[in-house]
N, C-alpha and C positions, 0 to 999 in steps of 0.2 A: 824304441823305449822312450821317445821324446814325450809322448802324452803321459807316461807314467811319472816322469820327473816333474812335469807341470802340475800333477795332482798332489805333490808333496808340499804341504804348507810351510813346513820348517824342517831344517836339518841341524844336527849338532854333532860336534866332535869333542872328545875329551883329550885335553892337552895337559902338560905339567903346570901350565899357568891357570888351568880351570876348564870350564865348559865353554866352548865357542858355539854360540847359538846364531843361526842364520835364518832369518824370516823371509818368506816369499810374499811380497805385498800383493802380487797378482792372484796367487792361490788363496790367500786369506780373504781377498775381496770376493772371489768366487764363492768361497765357503759362506761368507756373510750373506751374499745375495741369495744363495740357495736356501740358507736357513730362514731368511726373511720371507721367501716364497712359501716355505712350509708353514710358517706361523700365520701368514695371511690366509692360507687354505684352512688351517685349524679354526681361526676366528670366523671365517666364512661359514664353516660347518656348524659352529656353535650358534651363530646368528640364525642360520636356516633351521636348526633344531628348535629354537625358540619360536620362530614364525610358524613352523609346521605344528608345533605342540599346541599353540593357542588357536589355530584355524578351526572354524570360520571367523573367530574373533581376531582382534589385533592386539599387540602389546599395549598400544595407547589406550585401548578400552579399559585397562586396569585403572589408569588415572581418572577416566570418566566415572567409573564406579566409586572410587575413593572420594572424588569431589561431591558426588551425589549423596553419599552416606554422611560426609562431614557437613554438607549444607543442610541436610535433614536434621542432623543432631543440633545444629546451630539454632534451628527453629523450636528447640526444646521437645522434639519428637524422638522416639526410639525406633528406628527402622529395623533393628535387630530383634525386637520383642524380647529383650532381656539378655540376649546372647553376648552383647558387648560387656555387660556387667559380669557375666559368668566368666568370660575370658580374662577380665581384669582380676578376678578373684584367684585365678590359677596362674598368674604371671610369676616368673621366678622371683625369689626373695631379693636377689641382687637388684633387679629392676625396681622392685617396690621401695627399696631403700634409697636408690639414686634418683628416681624420678618423682616429680610432684604428682599430685592426684590428677591434675589436668594432663600431664605427660603420659601417665598410665592409661588414661581414657583414650588419648590419641593413639598410642601403640595398639590398644585393644581394638580401636576402630579400624586401624590399618590392617590388623590381622583378620578381622571380620570381613573387611572389604575384599581382601585377597581370597579368602575362602569362598565368598559369594561369587567373585569373578570366576574362579576355577569351576564352581558348580554351574555357572551359566555357560561356560565353555563346554562342559560335558553335556549339558542339556541341549545346546545348539548342535553339537556333534551327533548326539543321539537322534535329534529331529532330522538332520541331514541324512543319516543312515536310513531312517524309516522312509524318508522321501525317495531315496535312491533304490529302495526295495520295491517300489511301485513300477510294474512293467506293463500294465494294461494298455498304456499309450502305444505300444508297439503293435498291438492287435487291432487298433482302430483304423478305419478306412481313411485314406488320404483326403483331406478336406472336410472330414466329418469328426472333428475333435469334440469330445464330451466336455461338459462343464467341469467335471472332476479333474480331468487332465489339464484344462486351462488353469484352474486354481493351483494344481500341482506344479505346473511349469513356473507360475509366478512365485511360488514359495521357494522352489529350487534356485531360481534367479536371485531371489532376495538373500538367501543364505550363502550364495556363491558370488555375491557382488564384489567382495574384496579380491584383488588379484592374487591367484594362488601360485605357489611354487610347484615344481614338478611333482613332488610327493605329498602335497598338502591334503589331497583327498583320501590318502591311503587308509587312515583310521576311520573314515566315514563310509567306506564302501561296504556293502553288505557281504555276508558270507554266502558261499555257494550252497543252496539248499539241496537236501537229499530227496529226490522224487519218491513218490509212493511206488512200491514195488509192483503193484497191480498195473499202474499207469505205464510203467516202463515195459512190462511184459506185453501189454496190449499194443503199444506202439511198435514193439519189436515184431510181433506176429503180423501186424498190418504191413510192415516194411518188407517181409519176406514172402508174403502171399503171392505177388505176381512172379516170383522167381522160382517157385517150387510147384511140383505136381500136387494134385489133391491128396495123394497118399502120403507124400513127404510132409506136406503141410499139416495133415492130421497127426502124424507122428511127432512133429516138433511141437504142436499144440499140446499134446499129452505130456511131453517132457516139461514144457513151461508150467502146465497146471500142477504137475507133481513137484516141481521145484518150488512154486509158490506155497503149496500146501505143507511141504516138509522143511527143507533146508533154507528156503529164501528168507522167511521172516526172522530166522535166527541170525543169518548174516546181516540182514537189514538193521537189527538192533545194535550190532557191533559198529556198523557204519554210521549210524546216527550218533553213537557215543563218540566216535572219532570227530564227526562234524561239530559236536559241541566243544570239543577240546582244541581241535586244530583250526588254523586260519582258513584252510581250504582242504576239503576231504579228498580231493583228487590230485592236486599238483605235485606233491612230494612223491607219491607212488608212481605217477605218470613219468616224472623225470627219472626216477630210479629204475623202474622195471621196463619201461618202453625204450629208454635211451641208454642210461649208464650201465645196465646189466647186459646189454647186447654184446655178444662176443664176436660177431661178424664185422667186416670192415665198415667204418663209418663213411668212408668215401663212397659216393654214389648212393649207398643205402640210406644214409641219414643226412649228410651235408647237402646244402643247396647253394645256388649261385644267383648273382645279380649282375645285370649287364649295363653297359655304358649307353650313351645316346645312340639312336639308330642311324641318323644321317650325318651327325656332326662329330668331329674330333677337334676340340679346342686348340690343340697343338700337336704337331707330329714329333716334337722333341720328347723323347721318353723320360729323360731326367726332369724336365720342366713339368711334365704332367704328373710325375711322381711327387715333385715338390709341392704343387698346389693340392694334390689329393691328400697327402699326408697332413698338410697344414689344415685343410678343411676338416679332416677327421679329428684332429687334436682340438680344433675350435669347438667341435660338437662335444668332445669329452669335457672341455672346460664348462660348457653350458650344462652338461649333466651334473658335474661336480658342484657347480654353484646353484643347481636347480633352477636355472634361468629358462629352461624349455617350458613352453606352455603344456599343461597336461593334455594328453590326447582325449578327444571327445568323439561321440558318435556324430558323423557329419550332419550339419544343419541343426544340431541340438546343443543344449548346455550339459548333457549327461557325460560325466567324466569316465574314463577308462583306467584300469589299473596300470600303474607305471612301474611295477616291481621288476619287470624284465630288464629295465634300463640299468639296474644296479650292477649287473655282471657283464656289461657290454665290452668294457675295456679291461686290460690287465688280467685277463682270465684265460685259463687253459683247462683242457680235459686231460687229467692224468690217468694213464691206464692202470688197471688193477687186474689181478688174476681172476677174480669173480665179479667185481664191479668196478667201474671207473669212478673217479672223484673229480668234481669241479673245484678248481683252486682259483681263488680271486685275491688279488693284492690291492691295497688301498690306492697306490699310485705307482707310476713308472715314468721315468724321464727319457726312455729310449724306445726304439722300435727294432725288431729283428728283420734283416734283409737277406734275401737269397738271390744270387746271380751266378750263373755258369758253374754251379756245383760248390760255390763258396758261401759261407754264412758270415754275416757281419752284425755287429751291434752299432747302431747309429743313434748317437745322443741328439735329442731334439730340443734340449734346453741347455742354455749356457749362462752361468751366473744368475740363475733364477728367471731368465726370460726365454720365451719360445723363439726359436730360430725363425727368421723370415723365410717365406717360400723360396726366395732366390738362394738363401744360404743352404736350405735343404736340397735344392737342385744342385748346388755346387758339391755337396757331400755325395749325393747320388751319382753325379758324374764321375767323382773319384772312384766309386765302386765300379762303374761301367768301364773305366779306363784301366783298372787294376789288371795287369797281365798275369798275375800269379796263378798257378794251377791249383785245383782242389787237393787237399791232403788225402792220403790213402783212406778210402772208406767214407769220405765226406760227401761226395757228389750225390749219392743216392740214399743218404741217411734218412731223408724224409719219408721214404717208402715204409719205414716202421710204423708211421702214423696212418698209412693207407691200407695196411694188411690187417690180419686178425688181431684182436685185442690182447688175448692171453700171451702169445709169444712176445709181443712188444712189452707187456708188463714185466715178464720174467727178465728180458734183456735189460730193461730200464733199471730194475732192482739190482741186478748183478753187476752191470758195467757202467751205470750212470748215476751211482749213489755217492760217489766221492771223486776227488781229484779233478783233473782238467775237464773230463767229460761232464761232471756235475756242474761245474762253473759255466761251461758253454751252454748246456741244456737249460740252466737257470736263466741265462740271457734270452733264450727264445721264449721260455714259458712265462717269464715275468715281464716280457715286453708288452707295451701298450697294445700292439697288434703285429701281425706278420706281413711283410711286403715281399712279393716275388717279382723280380725284373725278368721278364721273358725275352727270349731271343726271337720268338716268332712274331708275325704280324697277323692281326685278327680284325674282324669286323665285316660289315656289308660292303664288299669291294670286289674288284676283278670281273671276269667274264661270267662267273657263277655266283652272284651275290647271295642267293638263297642257300646254296651249298656251303658258302663261306660262313654264313650265320650258324649253320649246323656245327661246323668245326669250331666256331667261336664258343658255342654252348658247351661242347665237349672239353674245350681247353679250360673253361672255368669250372666245370663239374669235376674233372679229375686231372687235367693237364697230362704230364708225363708220369704221374703217380708218385713222383718223388720230389717235384719242385714246388710243392705246397706243404705247409705244416698243418695237416687237417685237424689237429687237436686244438689249435688256437680258436678263440671265440669267433674270429674272422680273419681271413687272409686277403689282402689287397693284391691284385695282379695288374701290373702295368706292362703292356706289350711294346714291342720295338717301335711300332708306328704311332704310339701315343694312346691307343685304346686302353681302357681300364675295365675292371670288373672285380667282383669279390666272390669268395667261397666262404660260407658261414657254417659253423658247427651248430647242430640243432638243439642240443639238450638244454642250453641256458636260456633260449628264447625262440619265439616263433617268427615267421617271415615278416609280419607287419612291423615289428620292432626294428629289424635290420633294414627293412625298406625305408622307414622313416630316417634312419641314419644315412642311407645311401642317397635319398632325395636331397637332403641337406648338403651332402658332399658334392654331388653333381652341380647343384645350383650355386653353391659357394665358389666352387672351382671356376665355373663358366661366367657367372655374373658379378661376383664380388671381388675375387682375387684377380682373375684375368691374366692376360699375357701381353708382352710388348709386341711390336711389329715383327720382331725376329722369332717370336714363339717362345721366348724365355719368360720365366717368372719375374714379377716386379719386385723391387726392393734392392737393398744394398747387401754386399757380401763382406764379411769380416774374414779376410784370407788367413788369419792366424788360427782359425778353427783347427783343432786336432783332427786328423783323418779318422774315418770310421774304423772301428776295431775288428780285425779278423778274429773269428772264434777259432780256437785250437781244439783238436780232437786227438784221442788216442784210441783208434778203432781196431780191436784185435780181430783175428780171422773168424772167431766164433760169431762176433757181431756182424761181420760182413756176410757170413753165410746166412744169418737170419734176415739181413737186409735183402739178399737175393731171393730168399723164400717169400718174404712179404711182398716184394715187388712182383714176383710171378703171380701171386694170388690177386694183387691189385690190378695188374695188367690184364689178366683174363677177365676180370670184372669190367674194366674200362673198355676193352675191345668189344664186349658184348652189348654195350649200351648203344642204342640207336636214337639219336636226337634230331628233332626237326623244329626249327623256329621260323615263324612266318607272321608278318603283319597282315591283318585282314582290313582292307581299306574301302570296301564297297559301301559300308555304312558303319555307324557306331551307336553309342547310347542315345544320341540325339533322336534318331528315327524310332528307336525302341520306346523311348519315353513318350513320343507323340502318339504312339499306339496305346499309351497308358499301361505299359507292361514293365515290370522290373527288369532292368538289363541283365542281372544275374540269373533270374528265372529264364529269360529268353535264351541265354547262352547255355544254361544247364540242360534245357530241353533240346537244344540243338545238339549237344553232346550225346544225349540219349538216342536221338535219331541217327546221328553219325555212327555210334557204336552198333546199333541194330543193323545198319546197312553194311558195316564192316565185318561183323561177326555173325549176323543172322540170328541174333537173340539179345536178351537183356542180361545184366549182371548187377551184382551188389556194387553200388557206387558210393564213393566217399567224397564228400565235399567238406573242407575244413571251415568251421565257424569258430569265432572267438567267444570266450566266456569272461572277457575282461570287464564286464559290468560288475563282476564280483572280485573281491580282494584275492590277489595272487591267481586269478583265473588265467587259463591258457586256451585250450581249444576244446571243441566238441564236434561230433560227426553229424553232418546232415546226410541222411540216406536219400539221395536225390532220385533214385529209381523207385517210383511209387506206382500204385495201381493206376492212378490218374495219368501219369506220364506214359505208361505202357499202352493204355487205351488210346491215347492220342496218337502215338507213333504207329500203332497197328492200323488205326483208321486212316491215317495219311498214306501209309504204304499200300493199303487196300483200295486207295483212291475213292474213299467215301466223299460225300458231298461237302462243299466248302463250308456251309453253315455248321454242319456237324463237327467238322475238323476244328473250326475256330472256337466253337463252344467247348470242345474237349481240351483244346490248348489253354484256354483261359482257366478252366477248372484245374488243369495240371499246374499252371503257373501260380495260381492262388494256393494250391496245396504245397508247392515248393516253398513259397514265401512263409506259409504257416509253420512248416517244418524248420525253416531257418530261424524264425522267431522263437520257437520252442527251444531250440538248441542254445540260442544266445541267452535265454532267460533261465537256464538251469534245468530244463525239462527234456534234455536229450536222452538218448538210449545208451550209447556205447560206453561213456565214461562211468555211468552208474553200474552197468554190468561188469565192466573191467574191475571196479573197486570191490564189488561183491566177490569176484573171482579171487582177488588178492586176499580178502578176508578168509575165504575158504581154504586157501593154501596155508595161511597162518594157523588155522584151526586143524589142519591135517585131514580135511574131509574132501571127497571128490563129488563133483556135480556133473553128470553127463550133459545136462543142458548147457551150463556155462562153458564146458570144454568144447562143445560143438559150436556154440555161438562165436567164441573167440578164435576158432580155427578157420572160420570162413574167409576166403581170399577176397581182397578188394581189387577186382580186375580193372576197375576204372577209378583212379584216384585223382581228384581235381582240387584246385585251389585258386582263388582269385587274390591277386595282390593289388589292393586299391591304392590310388595316389592320395596321400594324406595331406600334402602341403602344396596344393595347386597354386597357392598365392606366390610360391617361389618361382613358378614358370609362367612366362608370358607366351602362351601358345597362339595368341592372336597375331602379335607382331613377330614372334620367333617360333613358327610352327615346326621348324626343323629340329628344335631342341626337344625331341620326343624320346622318352625312356623306353627301352625294350622290355623292362621288367626283369623277371628271373624265372628259374625253373628248378626241377628236381628229377631224380631218377625214378624209374618205375617201381611201384610197391610190390606187385606180383610178377612172377617170372613170365606169366602168359597174359599180362595186362598192359594197360597204358597209364602213364602219368601225364596229366594235362594241367598246366598253369597258364593263367591268362591275366592280362592287365588291360583295363579299359582306359584309353588315353584320349582325353578331350571328348569331342562330340562325334568324331567320324572315324575312329580307329580302335581296333582291339588286337593286341599282340598275343600270340599263342606260342607256348613251349610244349612240345609233345615228346615223350620219351617212351621207349619200350626196349625189348631185348632181341638181338639178332638170333639168339638161340631158339626163340619161339617162331616157328614157321608161319603161325597164324597172325602175327602182328607185324606192322610196318608203319613207322612213324610218318613217312611222307604220304602214304596211302590214307592213313587216318586223318592227317592234316587236310588232305583234299576233301575227305568226307565231311569234315567240320565246316569247311568253306561252303560246300554244296548245301549242307543242312541249314546253315545260317541264311543263305540266299533263298532257299526254298521256303523257309518259315516267313521271311520278310515278304516274299511274293504272295504267299497265302494270306497273310494278315493285311496286306496293302490293297487287296482286291475289294471292290465293292460287290454288292449282291449279284450284279449281272456278270461278274467275272472279269471286269475291266480293272486294270491297275489304276489305283488312285495316285494322283500327283502330290 
């Protein structure tokens, strides 16, 4: 109870002589510093609101407008065309009585200047929104930029010249447009043509035509009405119906993972690695709170991307409900939740208003590692509730965690900045079977033991016994690029900014008077323990069924792909089509995630990578057609893929539009055989690229060993594959392949081998000259 006594700022006792008041100077000092930190944050938020509110102008521009208006009036001109006089006539009577005529004119001029300044801000913001709505530049050939696009780039640069805050562009981003229903249906039919027999395609075409003629236009009108009212006509429904209303486990099915460096572990000291990692994450949170992060942009351009997903990155949890979950977010949190050997702790990371040093956090983590106390009854596997089905967890939470000690401890986890798991295992690319150990590493991050992560938290950091790290992220609040940006900053800050001493410890001094981390207390009755066992059984069966394979492809990378004037993403996607055909003997509906963050509150859209052009190329290659024909078909397929990707990014995708039409039909209580069939189609090949967004943080020339492995996710279909890939530098692509053991037709290692073979075969084909000799 020592830390509890330290938290009391004053004590008093009542005696016959009166009240004996005893003040604790140390406690009062901590209260004062904590309050000071809170007020600094409030002032910082107020300042940022002003700076964001006037962007793309600046607060100082108000003074410029005032000076110009007053200078013009000094020359006996009226820049307001009579408006200043009108304002003066309507000034309050009290001002008219207390101010001279010249003073009243001055006040009226200031009011007019302010109104003019605000009008100019709105005009500039509108102009920027119109400019950011222009997307033709994406469809122009590289090196052949039109005059219109050149002028457009200059205007965007001009209006974006002032250094923006993280959220400065939010109100200037355009809204996601609703595509014409005929265009969506035509693109849909084009995407399924190579996957269906002529009879099936004819049947689906008739369904689409009937839908357009009857129900489609009615649903479209409601959707356009929503688009006029809402900031984004897709995102809220996507978050609710795709993520939060799902009743199956979010572990494996929804959550995804990110890995540490491939070849390097900065320190083998588990507590030290945790200290630097926690510090780096909190420094990133500070940058988000102060809006000091630069807004993300499309690489190589000045075009900003929506930053709304950063808002719920920290201090966020997914609370289970019987019908739908709810995302809960808190403004701030001064502690993190830690799990180790079946025990839960609250670790304060601020003291007296200051962030603890990395060495102090290491010291606190070491205290947890050295704690010999056993878990309380029912505590060790409590996290399995977050790994099982959602409805039982919601019922247990409502009945047994709504009051008392269980609620207080659950609040400590849910209101924490994030969750930290200190694992007893060692992971990474090590030992006699490095590839096999990478596969185990992936499974450890994706699901662990099914009870040693808190899968409801926005993200959980995992620190293994040998110093390797990783994270597991909940999917509903944000997509992978947002988490990847955070993780890139964390890895770079840990390795290159914070660093370690020669003994592998964190740098900095330790204040040994720090109170120890607080053990969380629980009162877990037998009914809850029974539900924990049931949820664990469900989660364990799911985890055991997952087959993961992680491998770095190092024969070549994007450098050689670009020399062939081919998009690296198109090259890899066509390799995946070839690999799948060789693995399964056919083609399938393929999902590639594309972002729609060019629009406000945009998330993702689907690129249907399996096209008629890609199928024609694969068949020609497998039938050993001539090289010239195969190369021609490849380039047509690559260009088609790029065009599909551009359409998805610019709001002309297929699947989100059809999804929203389906939601509207459900609200109206009408059934559509066409929409029902479309949305029930399985994605047997689900793919996603995780791009490196902050290459400037990593020096791959001088430190090539600091290569990130990227991250991955579980299979979407029971009989399909999940493939995530990250293009690292010029000479490497890392792949994460997943499937299920229960499907006898899939095997992650076999498919990984097919991917490597397909990549090599395509490069060999495209690197040959017309005589069949390989070009150097």
